N, C-alpha and C positions, 0 to 999 in steps of 0.2 A: 188262144193258141191257134185258132182257125185262120184268122187273118186273110180270108178270101182264098185260101189254098187248101181245098178239101183233101188233096193227096198228102198234105203234111200229117193230118190226123190219121189217114189210112196207113202211112208208113209206120207211124208210131204204134197204131193198134195192131199191126202185124207182129209186133214184138211183145205184146202184153204178157203172154204166157212165158216167154223167155225171161222177161224181167222178173216175173213172179218166181220162177224156178230159181233164179240166181239172187233173190233177196233185194231187188231194186224196186221200191214201190213209190218213192217220193222224188219227183223232179225238183231239184233245188236251183237250177240255173238253166237257161237256154241261150243259145247264140244263133243268130240267123244270118245267112249269106244270101242276100237277095239276088245278086248276080249269078251265083251258082245254083240258085233255087234249092237250097238245102238248109238244114238246121242241125245244131248239136244239142243234145239233151244230156244233162249232167246229173249223176246220182252219186251219193256218198259211198265210198268203198267200205265204210264201217257201219252202214245203215243197220244191218242186222248182225253186228259183231264182225270181228276180223275174218277175212277170207282165208282159206287155206290155199296152198299151192295147187292142189287138185281142182279147187273151185275156180281159180284164175284160169287154169288150163281149160276147164270145161266151158267157161264163158267164150274163150277164143275158138275152141273147137266147134261149139254149137253155131257160132257165127261163120264158120268155115274160113277162119283166118289162121294164118301161120302162127304156130305156138313156138316161142323161143326155146331153143335147146339149152341155153345158158341158165343154170340153176340160180346164179347170182341175180339175174334179171327177174326171174319169177319171184325170188325171195324179196327183192326190193319192191315189187308191185303189191306186196301185202301190206305196205305202210298206209298211213293216213293220207287221204286225198280223195280223188273222184274218178269215176268211170264215165266216159262219154261215148255216145253213139252219134255218128253222122248219118242223117236220114235225108233222102232226096224227095223233092216234091214230084219227081217224074218217074221214080223207080221204086218198086216195093221193098227192096232189100237194103240192109245197112251197108253203107259204102266203106266205112272204116270205124274203128273204135280207138279210144285212147285211154291210157291209164295215167292220170296226173298224180304224182306222188309228192307230198310236201318235202321240200328240201331243207331239212333242219341241220343236216351235216353231210358233207361229202364223203365222210368216212365209211358209211354203209352203202353208198351208191356203187352199182356195177362200175368196173374200171372205165369202160368206154363212155358211160354216162358222165362220170366224174370229169374225164378229160374234156368232154363236150361242154360241161358247165364252166370249166376254167377257160376254154377257148372262146366261149360265147359270153364273156363277161359283159354285164349290163350295168349302166350307170345308176346311181341312187342320188336323191336330192342332196345328201350330205357329202357325196363324193362324185360329182358329175364327170370327172375325168377317168374314172375306173382304175386309177393307179393303185388303189388300196385293195383290190380284189373284187370278187363278186359279192356285193353287199345286198343285192335285191332279188336274187333268184328265189322264187317261192315254189316253183315247180320245175323239175326236169321231167319231161313226160315222153312217152313213146306212143306213136300211132301205129296201129296194126291194120293190115289189109289181107287179102287172100294169099299173097305170096310173101316170102321172107324179104324180098327186095322192095316190097311196099312199105316196110317199116322205116320210120324216121323219128329223130329226136326233136323235141321242141323245148325251149326255155321260156318260162313265163316270168315277167318281171313285176316288181312292186316298188315303184318310184318313191312313194311316200312311206312305205313300211306299215301300212294298215290293212293290206289285203289279207294277210294271214289271220288277223283279228276277226275280220268279216267272215272268213271261212270257218273259223272256230265257232263263231256264233251260229252259223248255218248248221255245222256239224252237231252242235249240242242243243239245237232248237227242238222242242217237243211240242208239236201242235196240239196234243191232247191235254197238255197242262197250261196252255196259253189262253189268256182271256184278252180279247180285244179291248183297248181303252174306249171308254164311252165319251163322246163329245157332248158339249153342253146342250145341243139341240135334241139329242136322244133322251136326255134326262127330263125334258119338259113334258 
């Protein structure tokens, strides 16, 4: 993870106590933006059991980010998915965070999120023209920053329909019970 950018590790290490307090101990995905000199670090929302509304609010408050007033939004953020932090190589504090919630049905989404999902319909390999509706939305997520106007919605797509399967494997992976396969060279 160092990649020649010592501040990357410093930014993450600044939040180790925060991550521990909020039950995030296992990074399961990272994304790097070389141009913006930042990285996203992803954790499972369900890593240590389901979060409560107060726990979600506490995460945002401790990061000094705007907490949504809409109970429907907070309730939706309790679902399966991930929590991500955007960390800069040049600044010690978290730039924003995002809650990625699996889109299994639009019925339980907050109204504004559901409208966004319908308006931002994405193609799927079985229906590249999008005429049949939103077939590949796997996440409708919200990024949070210091002010309410910093919030914005994102839609993540799944062209082949296998991303959710990968995420399920990541969610259910238990490193304590996994044994690495041995190759033939190790056996000799």
